[in-house]
C-alpha positions in Angstrom: -0.2 0.0 0.1 1.5 3.7 -1.0 0.6 6.4 1.3 0.3 10.1 0.3 -0.1 12.8 2.4 -2.7 15.2 0.8 -2.4 19.0 1.1 -5.1 19.2 4.0 -3.7 18.2 7.2 -4.6 14.4 8.0 -6.1 13.9 4.8 -4.4 10.7 2.7 -4.3 8.9 -0.7 -4.0 5.1 -0.1 -3.1 3.3 -3.3 -2.8 -0.9 -3.0 0.4 -2.2 -4.8 -1.1 -5.6 -5.3 -4.0 -5.7 -7.9 -5.0 -9.6 -8.8 -6.2 -9.7 -12.3 -6.5 -12.8 -14.2 -9.1 -14.4 -16.5 -11.7 -15.1 -13.8 -11.6 -11.0 -13.1 -10.2 -9.1 -10.2 -9.2 -9.1 -6.5 -7.8 -6.4 -4.7 -7.9 -4.8 -1.0 -8.6 -1.3 -1.1 -8.3 -1.3 2.6 -5.2 -2.5 4.6 -5.2 -2.1 8.3 -1.5 -2.7 9.1 -0.6 -0.3 6.2 -3.0 2.3 7.5 -1.8 1.9 11.3 2.4 2.2 9.7 1.4 5.1 7.7 -0.8 7.2 10.7 0.3 5.5 13.9 -3.1 4.4 14.6 -6.0 2.2 13.7 -9.1 3.0 11.4 -11.6 3.9 13.2 -14.6 1.7 14.3 -16.9 1.3 11.3 -20.4 2.7 12.0 -22.1 2.6 8.5 -20.9 1.9 4.9 -22.3 3.9 2.2 -22.7 3.2 -1.5 -23.7 5.8 -4.3 -24.1 5.8 -8.1 -23.8 8.8 -9.9 -24.3 10.0 -13.6 -21.4 11.9 -15.4 -21.2 15.6 -14.1 -23.1 14.9 -10.8 -21.3 16.6 -8.0 -21.9 15.3 -4.4 -21.0 17.9 -1.7 -19.4 20.0 -0.1 -20.7 17.8 2.6 -19.5 17.7 6.2 -20.6 17.0 9.7 -21.2 18.5 12.7 -18.1 18.2 15.2 -19.0 17.0 17.8 -20.3 14.2 17.0 -17.7 14.5 14.1 -17.4 11.6 11.5 -14.4 10.3 9.5 -14.4 8.5 6.2 -12.8 6.1 4.1 -13.7 6.1 0.3 -12.9 4.5 -2.9 -14.5 4.0 -6.4 -15.9 0.9 -7.0 -17.0 1.5 -10.7 -16.6 4.7 -13.2 -14.3 7.2 -12.3 -14.3 10.2 -10.3 -12.4 13.4 -8.8 -12.8 12.8 -4.9 -12.0 16.2 -3.1 -11.2 16.9 0.5 -12.0 20.8 1.8 -10.5 21.7 5.0 -13.0 23.7 6.5 -12.0 23.2 10.1 -11.5 26.7 11.6 -8.1 27.3 13.2 -6.5 24.3 11.0 -3.1 25.1 9.4 -4.6 24.2 5.9 -8.2 26.0 6.7 -9.5 26.8 3.2 -7.4 24.4 1.0 -8.3 21.5 -1.0 -6.8 18.8 -2.6 -8.0 16.2 -5.0 -7.6 12.5 -6.2 -8.6 10.7 -9.1 -10.2 7.5 -8.0 -11.3 4.7 -10.0 -11.2 0.5 -10.5 -8.2 0.9 -12.2 -5.5 1.6 -9.4 -8.1 1.5 -6.3 -7.0 4.5 -5.0 -8.8 5.4 -1.6 -9.0 8.8 0.3 -9.2 8.9 4.0 -11.0 11.8 5.3 -10.3 12.9 8.8 -12.9 14.3 11.4 -14.6 17.8 10.3 -13.2 18.3 6.7 -15.7 18.9 3.7 -16.2 16.1 1.1 -17.2 16.5 -2.4 -16.9 14.3 -5.5 -17.2 15.1 -9.0 -18.6 11.8 -11.3 -16.4 11.6 -14.5 -18.4 8.7 -16.0 -21.8 7.2 -16.1 -22.7 4.5 -13.5 -19.6 5.8 -11.0 -19.8 3.8 -8.1 -18.3 5.3 -4.5 -18.3 3.1 -1.7 -17.6 4.6 1.8 -16.7 3.2 5.3 -18.1 6.0 7.7 -17.1 6.6 11.9 -20.8 7.6 12.7 -24.4 6.8 11.4 -26.5 9.2 9.5 -28.1 11.7 11.3 -30.1 14.4 9.1 -29.9 17.1 11.4 -26.1 16.9 11.7 -25.3 16.8 8.0 -24.5 20.2 6.6 -23.4 21.5 3.0 -21.7 24.2 1.4 -21.5 25.6 -2.2 -19.3 23.4 -4.5 -19.7 26.4 -6.8 -17.8 28.5 -4.4 -15.8 30.8 -6.2 -13.0 31.5 -3.7 -12.5 27.8 -3.4 -12.3 27.2 -7.3 -13.0 23.5 -7.3 -12.6 21.5 -10.6 -16.1 21.3 -11.5 -17.5 20.4 -14.9 -19.1 23.2 -16.8 -22.4 22.5 -16.0 -22.4 20.5 -12.6 -25.6 18.2 -11.7 -26.4 19.3 -8.2 -29.0 18.4 -5.5 -31.4 21.1 -4.5 -29.9 21.3 -1.2 -26.0 21.8 -2.8 -27.7 24.2 -5.0 -28.6 26.8 -2.5 -25.7 25.6 0.4 -23.8 28.8 1.6 -20.1 29.8 0.7 -17.2 28.7 2.9 -16.8 32.5 3.9 -21.0 32.5 4.6 -20.7 29.6 6.6 -17.8 30.8 8.6 -19.5 34.0 9.4 -22.6 31.9 10.5 -20.1 30.0 13.2 -21.4 26.9 11.1 -17.8 25.4 10.6 -16.2 23.0 13.0 -13.4 24.1 15.2 -9.9 22.5 14.5 -9.3 21.5 18.0 -12.6 20.0 18.5 -12.2 17.8 15.4 -8.7 16.6 16.7 -10.4 15.6 19.8 -13.1 13.6 18.1 -10.3 12.0 15.9 -8.2 10.7 18.8 -11.0 9.4 20.4 -12.5 7.4 17.5 -9.0 6.0 17.2 -8.6 5.2 20.6 -11.8 3.1 20.4 -11.1 1.3 17.4 
């Protein structure tokens, strides 16, 4: 497993080095606990929920984040199609606040992305029938799930010319607006929750 630190503090790209492909098909392990622990010094969180989404080309899902506390961490890979998986640092007080990084994910290289507690998550489907698979540290609680605008001009995310967005994402505030409204998570709170997650695993 190759591990690369992303431009957002605590976010990682993880790429398995062994993909077994033969005339029967393919076998790969997008998550390997030993390699994750070696790279981070801690085990992955206890998985509370798994998610599966299928999207058509130019669908943009996000920027989504969870109120912290309780907070939520994610481990995400693409099982079919391809996508730009983007982590946005929205944690007030973070050394990388306002920065983002992108990983192209697909079932050719099976890169995965680790999203630490409190960051924003958005992906862009590059093909029809793009399937994203998530392991998540917390269960879905609607009132704790918030959104920011992926079309925020100050962020300048790599979006398609005509992104397909949900009604919620269409009206979501920009990062600056959410900051003024006091809706963004604190970096210190996120780090506390992150530490608790790994201690419980």
